[in-house]
C-alpha positions in Angstrom: 17.9 11.8 -2.4 16.7 11.7 -5.9 16.8 14.7 -8.2 15.2 15.0 -11.7 16.9 17.4 -14.3 15.6 18.6 -17.7 17.9 19.0 -20.7 17.0 20.8 -23.9 19.1 19.2 -26.7 19.7 21.2 -29.8 21.3 18.7 -32.2 20.6 15.3 -33.4 23.8 14.1 -31.8 25.1 16.1 -28.7 27.2 15.5 -25.6 26.1 17.7 -22.7 28.5 18.2 -19.8 26.3 17.6 -16.6 29.2 17.2 -14.2 28.5 20.4 -12.4 24.8 19.4 -12.0 25.8 16.1 -10.5 28.3 17.9 -8.0 25.4 20.3 -7.1 23.2 17.3 -5.8 26.1 16.0 -3.8 26.7 19.3 -2.1 22.8 19.6 -1.6 22.6 16.3 0.0 25.8 17.0 2.0 27.3 13.7 1.2 30.9 13.0 2.3 31.3 9.5 1.3 29.1 7.2 -0.9 28.2 7.1 -4.5 25.9 8.8 -7.1 23.9 7.1 -10.0 23.3 9.2 -13.1 20.5 7.8 -15.2 18.8 8.5 -18.4 15.4 6.9 -18.9 15.4 7.2 -22.7 16.2 4.5 -25.2 18.1 7.0 -27.6 19.9 9.2 -24.9 22.5 7.8 -22.5 25.3 8.8 -19.9 28.9 8.4 -20.3 32.0 9.5 -18.7 34.9 10.8 -20.8 37.4 13.4 -21.3 36.1 17.1 -20.8 39.2 19.1 -21.4 39.4 19.1 -25.2 36.1 19.7 -26.9 37.4 17.9 -30.0 36.9 14.4 -28.0 33.1 15.0 -28.3 33.2 15.9 -31.8 35.5 12.8 -32.5 33.2 10.5 -30.5 30.0 11.7 -32.3 31.7 11.4 -35.7 33.0 7.8 -35.1 29.6 6.5 -33.8 28.1 7.8 -37.0 30.8 5.8 -38.8 30.1 2.6 -36.8 26.2 3.2 -36.7 25.4 5.3 -39.8 21.9 7.1 -39.5 20.5 5.4 -42.7 21.1 1.9 -43.6 19.1 0.0 -46.1 18.5 -2.9 -44.0 17.3 -1.1 -40.8 13.6 -2.1 -40.2 12.8 0.1 -37.1 9.8 2.3 -38.3 10.9 5.4 -36.7 14.1 5.4 -38.6 16.3 5.9 -35.5 18.1 2.6 -35.3 21.4 4.4 -35.0 20.4 6.1 -32.0 19.3 2.9 -30.3 22.7 1.3 -31.2 24.6 4.2 -29.8 22.8 4.3 -26.5 23.2 0.4 -26.1 27.0 1.2 -26.6 27.3 4.2 -24.2 24.7 2.8 -21.6 21.9 4.5 -19.9 23.7 5.2 -16.6 26.9 5.7 -14.7 28.0 5.0 -11.1 30.5 7.5 -9.6 32.0 7.3 -6.1 31.9 10.2 -3.9 34.8 10.9 -1.5 35.6 13.8 0.7 32.3 15.3 -0.5 33.1 15.4 -4.4 33.1 13.1 -7.4 35.8 10.8 -7.7 36.8 11.5 -11.3 40.0 11.5 -13.1 41.6 14.9 -13.8 40.4 15.1 -17.4 36.9 13.3 -16.9 33.4 14.7 -17.1 29.9 13.2 -16.9 27.9 13.6 -20.2 24.3 13.4 -21.2 24.6 12.0 -24.7 21.7 12.8 -27.2 21.4 10.6 -30.1 18.0 11.4 -31.5 17.5 15.1 -31.0 16.7 17.8 -30.7 14.3 17.0 -27.7 13.4 17.9 -24.3 15.0 15.2 -22.0 15.3 14.2 -18.5 18.0 12.5 -16.4 18.1 11.7 -12.7 20.8 11.8 -10.1 20.3 9.4 -7.2 22.6 9.7 -4.1 23.6 6.4 -2.7 
């Protein structure tokens, strides 16, 4: 089963919790054991797994990525001016595999799955593939 989802991002940098969306695909597919692949087909938006209990984690991650990859750098040559977004996604990655067991995601107690926007706001898509 493959499902496509649309996300409307509101900021240049944003982490959107998609854990419940991924869980809904597992329930719809009636999967008890297996895995899912969550994939972003964008070069400036990715997928990560991280803490979802404290909203400051998202804020800190976005701030620290901006420190490591500043939006404007005098030596960047990419004509669109979004080199930082490409670097952030290369760090985060375009996808995550998650084990499914007993009909649910095998995530740690504090973990969530995030769609990571680094060049918004935009209309984006991501895919969930049941394996």
